[in-house]
Backbone as a printed PyTorch tensor [residue, N CA C, xyz], in Angstrom:
tensor([[[  3.9990,   5.5160,  -5.4750],
         [  4.3760,   5.5180,  -3.9810],
         [  4.8080,   4.0030,  -3.7790]],

        [[  5.4480,   3.3080,  -4.6110],
         [  6.1430,   1.8780,  -4.1470],
         [  7.1400,   1.5010,  -3.8440]],

        [[  7.7370,   1.3900,  -2.9450],
         [  9.5200,   1.0040,  -3.0250],
         [  9.9030,   0.3020,  -3.8130]],

        [[ 11.3800,   0.4700,  -4.1540],
         [ 11.7500,   0.5280,  -5.0180],
         [ 12.3360,  -1.1430,  -4.8970]],

        [[ 13.1940,  -1.7040,  -5.6620],
         [ 13.4270,  -3.3540,  -5.3950],
         [ 15.1110,  -2.4010,  -4.9890]],

        [[ 15.3820,  -2.9140,  -3.8860],
         [ 16.7490,  -2.2660,  -3.1490],
         [ 17.8300,  -3.3270,  -4.0020]],

        [[ 18.9190,  -2.4760,  -4.9150],
         [ 19.9280,  -2.6980,  -5.5150],
         [ 21.0100,  -2.9610,  -5.1870]],

        [[ 22.0510,  -3.9940,  -5.0410],
         [ 22.8080,  -4.9360,  -4.4440],
         [ 24.5470,  -4.2590,  -5.4310]],

        [[ 24.4700,  -3.7250,  -6.6130],
         [ 25.5680,  -3.5330,  -7.5280],
         [ 24.5390,  -3.0360,  -8.8920]],

        [[ 25.7820,  -2.3330,  -9.2920],
         [ 24.9770,  -1.3100, -10.2910],
         [ 24.0150,  -2.4830, -11.0250]],

        [[ 24.3070,  -3.9250, -11.6590],
         [ 23.5370,  -4.5650, -12.5690],
         [ 22.7520,  -5.5770, -12.1670]],

        [[ 23.0360,  -5.9070, -10.4410],
         [ 22.6410,  -6.9880,  -9.8050],
         [ 21.2210,  -6.2940,  -8.7760]],

        [[ 20.4640,  -7.2570,  -8.4100],
         [ 19.2940,  -7.1700,  -7.5540],
         [ 19.2810,  -8.0540,  -6.5700]],

        [[ 18.9410,  -7.1120,  -4.9120],
         [ 19.2430,  -8.3550,  -4.0060],
         [ 17.5970,  -9.3500,  -4.1040]],

        [[ 18.0380, -10.4290,  -4.4360],
         [ 16.5230, -11.7570,  -4.2460],
         [ 16.6320, -12.3040,  -3.5010]],

        [[ 17.0260, -12.0360,  -2.6880],
         [ 17.2760, -13.0510,  -1.3000],
         [ 15.6230, -13.1880,  -0.8910]],

        [[ 15.5720, -14.1680,  -0.0540],
         [ 13.8980, -14.0190,   0.1320],
         [ 14.2050, -13.2030,   1.7090]],

        [[ 14.8050, -12.5380,   2.4700],
         [ 14.2720, -11.5630,   3.6340],
         [ 14.3430, -10.1830,   2.4410]],

        [[ 15.3310, -10.2770,   1.2980],
         [ 15.0690,  -9.2130,   0.6700],
         [ 13.5330,  -8.7330,   0.0780]],

        [[ 13.2850,  -9.7260,  -0.7700],
         [ 12.0830,  -9.9800,  -1.5020],
         [ 10.5790,  -9.7520,  -0.5640]],

        [[ 11.0340, -10.6430,   0.6450],
         [  9.7750, -10.0810,   1.3750],
         [ 10.3020,  -9.1310,   2.4900]],

        [[ 10.7160,  -8.5340,   2.3110],
         [ 10.9190,  -7.1170,   2.4200],
         [ 10.1500,  -6.1040,   1.4970]],

        [[ 10.5730,  -6.3460,   0.3810],
         [ 10.0890,  -5.7110,  -0.7780],
         [  8.1890,  -5.9890,  -0.8790]],

        [[  7.9790,  -7.1570,  -1.0970],
         [  6.3170,  -7.1800,  -0.7600],
         [  5.9530,  -6.5530,   0.8010]],

        [[  6.4840,  -6.7400,   1.6010],
         [  5.7720,  -5.8850,   2.6150],
         [  5.7130,  -4.7270,   2.2570]],

        [[  6.3690,  -4.0990,   1.9520],
         [  6.8880,  -2.5700,   1.3980],
         [  5.4820,  -2.4640,   0.6900]],

        [[  5.7940,  -3.3300,  -0.6650],
         [  4.8080,  -2.8870,  -1.5790],
         [  3.3690,  -3.0170,  -1.1300]],

        [[  2.3090,  -4.1220,  -0.3240],
         [  1.5540,  -4.1830,   0.1910],
         [  0.8820,  -3.0740,   1.6690]],

        [[  1.6220,  -2.3820,   2.4540],
         [  2.1900,  -1.2300,   2.8430],
         [  1.2350,  -0.2040,   2.3530]],

        [[  2.3170,  -0.0990,   0.9150],
         [  2.0860,   1.2320,   0.9050],
         [  0.1650,   1.2140,  -0.0760]],

        [[  0.2190,  -0.3700,  -0.6270],
         [ -1.0320,  -0.5560,  -1.3990],
         [ -2.6470,  -0.0410,  -0.6070]],

        [[ -1.8370,  -0.9290,   0.3230],
         [ -2.9720,  -0.5790,   1.6410],
         [ -3.4610,   1.0860,   2.1680]],

        [[ -1.9780,   1.6260,   2.5730],
         [ -2.6120,   3.1360,   2.7780],
         [ -3.0710,   3.8320,   1.9100]],

        [[ -3.0830,   3.4230,   0.0880],
         [ -3.3540,   4.3890,  -1.0130],
         [ -4.7450,   3.8510,  -1.1020]],

        [[ -5.3020,   2.3390,  -0.3460],
         [ -6.8560,   2.4120,  -0.6160],
         [ -7.3050,   2.3780,   0.3930]],

        [[ -6.8330,   2.8610,   1.3110],
         [ -7.2560,   3.4360,   3.1410],
         [ -9.1140,   3.9200,   2.5890]],

        [[ -8.8390,   5.0660,   1.8110],
         [ -9.6140,   6.3050,   1.6060],
         [-10.9680,   5.1280,   1.3120]],

        [[-10.4120,   4.2930,   0.2840],
         [-11.6930,   3.6410,  -0.2510],
         [-12.0660,   2.9380,  -0.1240]],

        [[-11.6150,   2.0170,   1.1250],
         [-12.4260,   1.2090,   2.4530],
         [-13.0580,   1.9380,   3.4290]],

        [[-12.3300,   3.2390,   3.5300],
         [-13.2260,   4.1790,   4.6380],
         [-14.6520,   4.0040,   4.2940]],

        [[-14.0620,   4.7860,   2.9130],
         [-15.2930,   5.5020,   2.7130],
         [-16.8950,   4.1090,   2.9200]],

        [[-16.3910,   3.1350,   2.4070],
         [-16.9490,   1.9420,   2.2520],
         [-17.4570,   1.4510,   3.9760]],

        [[-16.7820,   1.3330,   4.4470],
         [-16.9960,   1.7140,   6.1110],
         [-17.6100,   2.2850,   6.6740]],

        [[-17.6290,   3.8890,   6.4290],
         [-18.1430,   5.0100,   6.7000],
         [-19.4390,   4.4750,   7.0660]],

        [[-20.0970,   5.3850,   8.8070],
         [-21.1890,   4.5980,   9.3200],
         [-21.8690,   3.3860,   9.1990]],

        [[-21.2160,   2.2530,   9.3650],
         [-21.3060,   1.0120,   9.7750],
         [-20.9910,   1.1720,  11.0820]],

        [[-21.6360,   0.4090,  11.9230],
         [-21.8340,  -0.2420,  13.2800],
         [-21.1830,  -1.5560,  13.5520]],

        [[-20.5110,  -1.9070,  12.9220],
         [-20.1740,  -3.3790,  13.1050],
         [-18.3340,  -3.1550,  13.4380]],

        [[-18.6380,  -4.3670,  14.4720],
         [-16.8870,  -4.9200,  14.8480],
         [-15.8130,  -5.0920,  13.5900]],

        [[-14.7280,  -4.9080,  14.4290],
         [-13.8100,  -6.0450,  12.9320],
         [-14.5720,  -7.5070,  13.5240]],

        [[-14.1610,  -8.1530,  14.3820],
         [-14.9270,  -9.3800,  14.7100],
         [-15.8440,  -9.7530,  13.6810]],

        [[-16.8980,  -8.7570,  13.7690],
         [-17.9420,  -8.8880,  12.6730],
         [-18.0620,  -8.8320,  11.5570]],

        [[-16.9580,  -7.9450,  10.8430],
         [-16.9260,  -8.0850,   9.3590],
         [-16.2630,  -9.3030,   9.1780]],

        [[-15.0630,  -9.4290,   9.8880],
         [-14.2360, -10.8420,   9.6930],
         [-15.1890, -11.7420,   9.2590]],

        [[-16.1100, -12.2120,  10.6430],
         [-17.3840, -13.1250,   9.7400],
         [-18.4300, -13.0010,   8.9110]],

        [[-18.4450, -11.8110,   8.1340],
         [-19.1700, -11.8670,   6.9390],
         [-18.2420, -11.7000,   5.9230]],

        [[-16.9450, -11.5630,   5.9190],
         [-16.2650, -12.4000,   4.8730],
         [-16.1210, -14.0370,   4.8080]],

        [[-15.9340, -14.2350,   6.2070],
         [-16.0230, -15.7360,   6.3600],
         [-17.1930, -16.8010,   5.4080]],

        [[-18.3790, -15.6440,   5.7150],
         [-19.6650, -16.0960,   5.2640],
         [-19.5450, -15.7860,   4.0640]],

        [[-18.8870, -14.9000,   3.2520],
         [-18.9820, -14.6940,   2.1680],
         [-18.4240, -15.4550,   0.8070]],

        [[-17.1720, -15.9500,   1.7490],
         [-16.4270, -17.0110,   0.5780],
         [-17.2040, -18.4140,   0.9700]],

        [[-18.3890, -18.7920,   1.5490],
         [-19.1020, -19.9310,   1.6770],
         [-20.3210, -19.9300,   0.7830]],

        [[-20.0820, -21.2770,  -0.0320],
         [-21.4100, -21.5010,  -1.1190],
         [-22.5050, -21.6980,  -0.1490]],

        [[-22.3460, -22.7280,   0.8290],
         [-23.6960, -22.8590,   1.7880],
         [-23.4820, -22.2840,   3.1250]],

        [[-24.6760, -22.6760,   3.7430],
         [-24.3550, -22.0790,   5.2060],
         [-23.2340, -22.5800,   5.8750]],

        [[-23.1620, -21.6780,   7.0600],
         [-22.7560, -22.6750,   8.0580],
         [-23.4380, -22.1880,   9.3670]],

        [[-22.9400, -23.8130,   9.9460],
         [-23.2900, -23.3890,  11.6320],
         [-22.4910, -22.4130,  12.3590]],

        [[-23.4230, -21.8880,  13.2910],
         [-22.4950, -21.6820,  14.2130],
         [-20.4170, -21.9440,  14.3520]],

        [[-20.8410, -23.1150,  14.7950],
         [-19.3260, -23.7780,  15.5770],
         [-18.7510, -23.9910,  14.4450]],

        [[-19.3430, -23.9670,  13.1120],
         [-18.4780, -24.3730,  11.7780],
         [-17.6360, -22.6530,  11.7420]],

        [[-18.4610, -21.5690,  11.9010],
         [-18.3160, -20.3810,  11.5030],
         [-16.6180, -20.3920,  12.6600]],

        [[-17.6360, -20.5250,  14.1490],
         [-16.5680, -20.2530,  14.9900],
         [-14.7480, -21.0290,  14.5470]],

        [[-15.2040, -21.8820,  14.0370],
         [-13.8460, -22.6360,  13.5960],
         [-12.6010, -21.7000,  12.8650]],

        [[-13.4040, -21.4370,  11.9950],
         [-12.7580, -20.6220,  10.7960],
         [-12.3170, -19.2460,  11.0620]],

        [[-12.7990, -18.6620,  11.9040],
         [-12.6700, -17.3250,  12.6020],
         [-11.7440, -17.7140,  13.7730]],

        [[-11.3050, -19.3440,  14.3450],
         [-10.5210, -19.2440,  15.4270],
         [-10.7660, -18.4720,  16.5940]],

        [[-12.6060, -18.4670,  16.9880],
         [-12.9030, -18.2610,  18.3110],
         [-13.7310, -18.9810,  19.1030]],

        [[-14.5610, -18.5470,  20.5210],
         [-15.0840, -19.2710,  20.7510],
         [-16.5130, -19.6160,  20.1150]],

        [[-17.2660, -20.7150,  20.6400],
         [-18.5290, -20.5820,  20.2470],
         [-19.9260, -19.2770,  20.7080]],

        [[-19.5290, -19.1920,  22.1080],
         [-20.0630, -17.9300,  22.6280],
         [-19.5980, -16.8360,  21.9960]],

        [[-18.5230, -16.5850,  21.6070],
         [-18.1670, -15.1620,  20.5020],
         [-18.6200, -14.8750,  19.5730]],

        [[-18.4160, -16.3410,  18.3960],
         [-18.8790, -16.6030,  17.1580],
         [-20.8830, -16.3590,  17.3480]],

        [[-21.3020, -16.6290,  18.4250],
         [-22.4990, -16.5960,  18.9420],
         [-22.9910, -15.5430,  18.8270]],

        [[-22.2180, -14.2480,  19.5650],
         [-22.4260, -12.7270,  20.2790],
         [-22.3380, -12.3470,  18.6280]],

        [[-21.2570, -12.8080,  17.8620],
         [-20.9540, -12.1100,  16.6490],
         [-22.1970, -12.2840,  15.5150]],

        [[-22.3700, -13.0020,  15.3770],
         [-23.8040, -13.9040,  14.8370],
         [-25.2680, -13.2290,  15.3030]],

        [[-25.2650, -13.0360,  16.1650],
         [-26.1820, -12.0360,  16.6880],
         [-26.6010, -10.9150,  16.7110]],

        [[-25.3980, -10.4820,  16.6880],
         [-25.1420,  -8.6050,  16.4080],
         [-25.5250,  -8.5510,  14.6930]],

        [[-24.9790,  -9.3020,  14.2080],
         [-25.0590,  -9.3960,  12.7920],
         [-26.4620,  -9.5300,  12.3080]],

        [[-27.3600, -10.1780,  12.8230],
         [-28.6020, -10.8800,  12.4110],
         [-29.2840,  -9.5750,  13.3740]],

        [[-29.1580,  -9.0170,  14.2020],
         [-30.0020,  -7.0000,  14.3920],
         [-29.8350,  -6.5270,  13.2560]],

        [[-28.7820,  -6.4870,  12.5630],
         [-28.4710,  -5.4950,  11.6620],
         [-28.4880,  -6.2550,  10.6450]],

        [[-29.4040,  -7.1040,  10.1940],
         [-30.2080,  -7.3300,   9.2470],
         [-28.5340,  -7.8850,   7.9930]],

        [[-26.9510,  -8.2440,   8.7790],
         [-26.9680,  -8.5320,   7.5680],
         [-26.5440, -10.4750,   7.5820]],

        [[-26.9730, -11.0510,   8.2070],
         [-27.0560, -12.1810,   8.0320],
         [-28.2760, -13.0280,   8.5970]],

        [[-28.6260, -13.9300,   8.3690],
         [-29.8940, -14.3990,   8.8790],
         [-29.4970, -15.9920,   9.1920]],

        [[-30.2970, -16.3960,  10.0730],
         [-30.1400, -17.9510,  10.8710],
         [-31.2180, -18.2920,  11.1470]],

        [[-31.0600, -19.8450,  11.2520],
         [-32.3440, -20.5590,  11.1250],
         [-31.7270, -22.0670,  11.8690]],

        [[-32.8510, -22.5100,  12.3390],
         [-32.6260, -24.1650,  12.8990],
         [-32.1190, -25.2360,  11.6900]],

        [[-31.1570, -25.7740,  12.3900],
         [-31.2030, -26.9870,  11.3630],
         [-31.6530, -27.6190,  11.1880]],

        [[-32.1900, -28.6100,  10.2430],
         [-33.5600, -29.5440,  10.2760],
         [-33.0020, -30.8610,  10.4390]],

        [[-31.6480, -31.1310,  10.5950],
         [-31.6690, -32.4140,  11.7600],
         [-31.2140, -32.2910,  12.9570]],

        [[-30.5060, -31.1670,  13.1460],
         [-30.5530, -30.9280,  14.6440],
         [-30.7840, -29.5330,  14.7660]],

        [[-31.7970, -29.1690,  15.9050],
         [-32.3460, -27.9410,  16.0550],
         [-31.6480, -27.0270,  17.0940]],

        [[-30.1390, -27.5440,  17.3550],
         [-29.4150, -27.2020,  18.6510],
         [-28.6670, -26.2180,  17.8870]],

        [[-28.3300, -26.7480,  16.2650],
         [-27.6300, -26.0840,  15.5680],
         [-27.8000, -25.0100,  14.7390]],

        [[-27.4990, -23.8620,  14.9020],
         [-28.0820, -22.6740,  13.7190],
         [-27.1290, -22.2510,  12.9570]],

        [[-27.7330, -22.6280,  11.6250],
         [-27.0390, -22.3040,  10.7330],
         [-27.2110, -20.5230,   9.9110]],

        [[-26.3350, -20.1000,   9.2990],
         [-26.2010, -18.8610,   9.3100],
         [-25.6440, -18.4560,   7.9790]],

        [[-26.5860, -17.8320,   7.0500],
         [-25.4390, -16.7060,   5.9910],
         [-25.4130, -15.7200,   5.9660]],

        [[-25.5260, -14.9630,   4.7940],
         [-25.4750, -13.1930,   4.3900],
         [-26.5110, -13.3560,   3.7880]],

        [[-27.1640, -11.8860,   4.2030],
         [-28.3690, -11.6790,   3.3540],
         [-27.8800, -10.6380,   2.2180]],

        [[-28.7730, -10.0590,   1.6650],
         [-28.2550,  -9.8150,   0.5650],
         [-28.1170,  -8.0050,   0.8820]],

        [[-28.1610,  -7.9230,   2.1290],
         [-27.2240,  -6.3160,   1.9190],
         [-26.0290,  -6.8250,   2.8260]],

        [[-25.6900,  -7.8160,   3.3050],
         [-24.7130,  -8.1720,   3.6190],
         [-23.3660,  -8.5260,   2.2750]],

        [[-24.2970,  -9.2580,   1.7180],
         [-23.4500,  -9.0550,   0.7190],
         [-23.4120,  -8.0100,  -0.1890]],

        [[-24.5140,  -7.1230,  -0.6000],
         [-23.7170,  -6.3390,  -0.6590],
         [-22.5670,  -5.2740,  -0.1240]],

        [[-22.7310,  -4.8170,   1.2290],
         [-21.5420,  -4.8910,   2.0390],
         [-20.3150,  -5.4260,   1.5220]],

        [[-20.1480,  -6.9570,   1.8430],
         [-18.4620,  -7.5450,   1.5650],
         [-18.1230,  -6.6930,  -0.0340]],

        [[-19.3650,  -6.7180,  -0.7820],
         [-18.8590,  -6.3750,  -2.4790],
         [-18.2190,  -4.9940,  -2.1950]],

        [[-18.9620,  -4.0430,  -1.7330],
         [-18.4490,  -2.5310,  -1.5480],
         [-17.1310,  -2.8680,  -1.3450]],

        [[-16.3110,  -4.2240,  -0.0650],
         [-14.7950,  -3.4420,   0.5950],
         [-14.2500,  -4.0070,  -0.9370]],

        [[-14.6270,  -5.3520,  -1.3290],
         [-14.1580,  -5.8270,  -2.2180],
         [-13.7320,  -4.9990,  -3.3370]],

        [[-14.3390,  -4.2760,  -4.0310],
         [-14.7560,  -3.1430,  -5.0920],
         [-13.4620,  -2.2140,  -4.4090]],

        [[-13.5900,  -1.8640,  -3.1070],
         [-12.9150,  -0.6500,  -2.8650],
         [-11.2640,  -0.8740,  -2.9430]],

        [[-11.1730,  -2.1890,  -2.1560],
         [ -9.9030,  -3.3100,  -2.6880],
         [ -9.4270,  -3.1480,  -4.1480]],

        [[-10.3120,  -3.4860,  -4.9620],
         [-10.4250,  -3.8160,  -6.5170],
         [ -9.7520,  -2.0450,  -7.1460]],

        [[-10.5120,  -1.5390,  -6.4920],
         [ -9.9570,   0.0890,  -6.8330],
         [ -8.9950,   0.1960,  -6.7860]],

        [[ -8.3120,   0.2040,  -5.5320],
         [ -6.8650,   0.7300,  -4.5170],
         [ -5.8960,  -0.0050,  -5.9080]],

        [[ -6.2670,  -0.8830,  -6.0890],
         [ -5.1810,  -1.8680,  -6.7870],
         [ -4.9170,  -1.2380,  -8.4310]],

        [[ -6.1150,  -1.2500,  -8.9100],
         [ -6.5670,  -0.4140,  -9.8570],
         [ -5.3350,   0.7650,  -9.8580]],

        [[ -5.2270,   1.5610,  -8.8820],
         [ -5.1130,   2.8250,  -9.0340],
         [ -3.3710,   2.8380,  -8.6570]],

        [[ -2.8420,   1.8090,  -7.9230],
         [ -1.2180,   1.1700,  -8.1690],
         [ -0.8090,   0.7160,  -9.5990]],

        [[ -2.0760,  -0.2940, -10.2950],
         [ -1.4510,  -0.4960, -11.6540],
         [ -1.5430,   0.6910, -12.6550]],

        [[ -2.6470,   1.1600, -12.4740],
         [ -2.5970,   2.6270, -14.0300],
         [ -1.4430,   3.1750, -13.9850]],

        [[ -1.1270,   3.4530, -12.6250],
         [  0.8710,   4.4250, -12.3780],
         [  1.7480,   3.5990, -12.9470]],

        [[  1.6830,   2.1770, -13.5840],
         [  2.9940,   1.9080, -14.0090],
         [  2.4950,   1.8190, -15.4330]],

        [[  3.9360,   1.5620, -16.1410],
         [  4.0610,   2.2710, -16.9770],
         [  3.3670,   0.6680, -17.9210]],

        [[  3.5370,   0.5460, -19.1280],
         [  3.0890,  -0.5800, -20.2290],
         [  4.3760,  -1.9660, -19.5890]],

        [[  5.5180,  -1.9800, -19.4180],
         [  6.6600,  -2.3220, -19.6480],
         [  6.2580,  -2.9340, -18.0520]],

        [[  6.1370,  -1.8890, -16.6760],
         [  6.3280,  -2.1620, -15.3440],
         [  5.1420,  -3.0540, -15.5650]],

        [[  3.9090,  -2.7240, -16.0950],
         [  2.7650,  -3.7280, -15.8500],
         [  3.0790,  -5.3470, -16.2340]],

        [[  3.5800,  -5.3550, -17.4490],
         [  4.2170,  -6.7040, -17.9640],
         [  5.2130,  -7.5150, -17.0010]],

        [[  6.1300,  -6.6630, -16.2730],
         [  6.9760,  -7.4620, -15.9740],
         [  6.1240,  -7.7520, -14.6520]],

        [[  5.5820,  -6.7990, -13.8740],
         [  4.4320,  -7.2260, -12.4120],
         [  3.6750,  -8.4850, -12.9690]],

        [[  2.7710,  -8.5450, -13.5570],
         [  2.2300,  -9.6640, -14.4730],
         [  2.9820, -10.8560, -14.7800]],

        [[  4.3320, -10.8130, -15.1960],
         [  4.9770, -11.8990, -15.4420],
         [  5.4720, -12.5230, -14.0120]],

        [[  5.9030, -12.0470, -13.2510],
         [  6.4320, -11.7070, -11.7090],
         [  5.5430, -12.7250, -11.2950]],

        [[  3.9680, -12.0490, -11.4510],
         [  2.8440, -12.7720, -10.5100],
         [  2.1510, -14.1670, -10.7970]],

        [[  2.8800, -14.6090, -12.4680],
         [  2.2080, -15.7720, -13.3020],
         [  2.6750, -16.9300, -12.3030]],

        [[  3.8440, -17.1360, -12.1640],
         [  3.9190, -18.4790, -11.1680],
         [  3.3780, -18.3660, -10.1570]],

        [[  3.2340, -17.6520,  -8.9870],
         [  2.6530, -17.7410,  -7.9430],
         [  0.9980, -17.8490,  -8.0390]],

        [[  0.2090, -17.5610,  -9.2650],
         [ -0.8280, -17.7580,  -9.3680],
         [ -1.2900, -19.2480, -10.2570]],

        [[ -0.0230, -19.3460, -10.8850],
         [ -0.8180, -20.5450, -11.8500],
         [ -0.7710, -21.6640, -10.2810]],

        [[  0.0740, -21.4620,  -9.5000],
         [ -0.2240, -22.5170,  -8.2800],
         [ -1.5310, -22.9130,  -8.0080]],

        [[ -2.4110, -21.7950,  -7.7430],
         [ -3.9080, -22.4200,  -7.0820],
         [ -3.7250, -22.6200,  -5.8530]],

        [[ -4.5180, -23.2970,  -5.9770],
         [ -5.0010, -23.8930,  -4.4480],
         [ -4.3970, -24.9400,  -4.3610]],

        [[ -3.1800, -25.3910,  -5.1600],
         [ -2.1880, -26.2430,  -4.6880],
         [ -1.4990, -26.2580,  -3.8550]],

        [[ -1.2340, -24.8740,  -3.6180],
         [  0.3550, -24.2920,  -2.7370],
         [ -0.4380, -24.2100,  -1.2470]],

        [[  0.2650, -24.6420,  -0.4240],
         [ -0.0730, -25.1220,   1.1220],
         [ -0.1150, -23.9100,   1.8860]],

        [[ -0.9290, -23.6440,   2.5620],
         [ -1.3950, -22.2350,   3.0940],
         [  0.5530, -22.3640,   4.3730]],

        [[  0.2390, -23.1880,   4.8710],
         [  1.3700, -23.1250,   5.7590],
         [  3.2800, -23.0050,   4.8800]],

        [[  2.8000, -23.0860,   3.3870],
         [  4.0410, -22.6960,   2.5960],
         [  4.4060, -21.0540,   2.2190]],

        [[  3.3960, -20.3440,   2.7310],
         [  3.2030, -18.8300,   2.5000],
         [  2.8120, -18.4630,   1.7980]],

        [[  2.3800, -18.7000,   0.4700],
         [  1.4120, -18.5780,  -0.7800],
         [  0.3430, -19.2670,  -0.7440]]])
């Protein structure tokens, strides 16, 4: 169910930035649609807002605790909004918060084990959606996809986020 690359002639492929952008967006859209069942299965029964889920993913990416103001900056939200998000997540036992030893006004936040398990469930659901897509490809198509992704993945953290990749 993945959109095919647009052919410009019998032997060539339209590889302009705009054409490839449309192909990638179509691919990701189809992948998202195919994965929604997995993801919604994980989300079923949760009483969490999108902002709370975003905060959990940010916290999952951090190796250490974050101060609420640091979380707010990473989320692009106000301190008040982030404080409410943290309070709700704390009530749901998804995060713990404590006073900073150096400055009692600062609250430090981290995911609980329950919060980590929930985030891991979402990551697993996404992975399963991708796996189903990749399984539908032939060996040759998987090899071509791997070769196409290699230069992008090789850039790793070297690529500036503003550049798009």
